C-alpha positions in Angstrom: -40.9 26.8 14.4 -42.3 23.3 14.7 -40.4 20.8 16.7 -40.8 17.3 15.2 -42.5 14.7 17.3 -39.6 12.8 18.7 -41.6 9.8 19.8 -42.8 9.5 16.1 -39.1 9.7 14.7 -37.8 7.0 17.2 -41.2 4.5 16.2 -40.0 4.8 12.6 -36.3 3.9 13.4 -37.2 1.3 16.1 -36.0 -2.2 15.6 -39.1 -3.8 17.1 -40.7 -6.5 15.3 -44.0 -5.6 14.0 -46.6 -8.5 13.7 -45.5 -11.8 12.9 -42.5 -13.3 11.5 -41.9 -12.2 7.8 -39.6 -13.5 5.0 -36.6 -11.4 3.9 -37.7 -9.3 0.9 -41.3 -9.3 1.9 -41.1 -5.5 3.0 -38.2 -4.1 1.1 -37.9 -0.8 3.0 -37.4 -2.5 6.4 -34.4 -4.6 4.5 -33.0 -1.4 3.2 -33.2 0.3 6.6 -31.2 -2.5 8.3 -28.6 -3.1 5.4 -28.1 1.0 5.7 -27.9 1.0 9.4 -25.4 -1.7 9.1 -23.4 -0.2 6.3 -23.1 3.1 8.2 -22.2 1.3 11.6 -19.4 -0.5 9.6 -18.3 2.9 7.7 -17.9 4.9 10.9 -16.4 2.0 12.9 -13.8 1.6 10.2 -13.1 5.5 10.0 -12.8 5.7 13.9 -10.3 2.6 13.8 -8.4 4.5 11.2 -8.1 7.6 13.2 -7.3 5.8 16.3 -4.3 3.9 14.6 -3.2 7.1 12.8 -3.1 9.1 16.2 -1.3 6.4 17.8 1.3 6.2 15.0 1.7 10.0 15.1 2.3 9.9 18.6 4.9 7.2 18.3 3.3 4.7 20.3 3.0 2.0 17.7 5.1 1.2 14.3 8.5 3.4 15.8 11.3 2.9 13.8 14.6 3.5 15.8 17.4 5.9 14.0 20.2 3.8 12.3 23.4 3.5 14.0 26.3 4.8 12.0 29.0 1.9 11.2 32.2 2.0 9.8 32.5 3.3 6.4 34.8 1.3 4.2 36.8 3.4 1.7 37.6 2.4 -1.9 41.1 0.5 -2.3 42.6 3.1 -4.7 44.9 0.1 -6.1 42.0 -2.1 -6.9 40.1 0.8 -8.6 43.3 1.5 -10.9 43.7 -1.9 -12.0 39.7 -2.1 -12.5 40.1 0.9 -14.6 43.1 -0.4 -16.5 41.4 -3.7 -17.3 38.3 -1.9 -18.8 40.5 0.5 -20.9 42.6 -2.4 -22.3 39.3 -4.1 -23.2 38.1 -1.0 -25.0 41.2 -0.9 -27.0 41.0 -4.6 -27.8 37.3 -4.3 -28.8 38.1 -0.9 -31.0 41.0 -2.8 -32.6 38.8 -5.9 -33.6 36.1 -3.4 -35.0 38.9 -1.7 -37.4 40.6 -5.2 -38.2 38.3 -7.9 -38.4 39.5 -11.6 -38.2 40.7 -13.1 -41.4 39.2 -16.5 -40.5 35.5 -16.8 -41.4 32.7 -18.2 -39.4 33.3 -22.3 -39.6 29.3 -22.6 -39.0 28.5 -20.8 -42.4 
């Protein structure tokens, strides 16, 4: 089994400047290597931060919600409920009477 040359691999990945200053885009392989390294660093950093926050939330160290305190429950006033039901019953009766016996006065706007 061949063991790859570690020094050769590190030379390929190294950040050392080779030669003189060059303009961006002169050697695309270097640009893409730096872009990919930065992208993966940001990606792994975001994943790590997300996992850290997830663990803190699941342990209850941050974003804790206190249990709601039970307060007095108001009961329905039976008299008001009965009067409301009677009001809507009368209104329904009046509506059906108007549908069955329309008013004799025509619409003055017509």
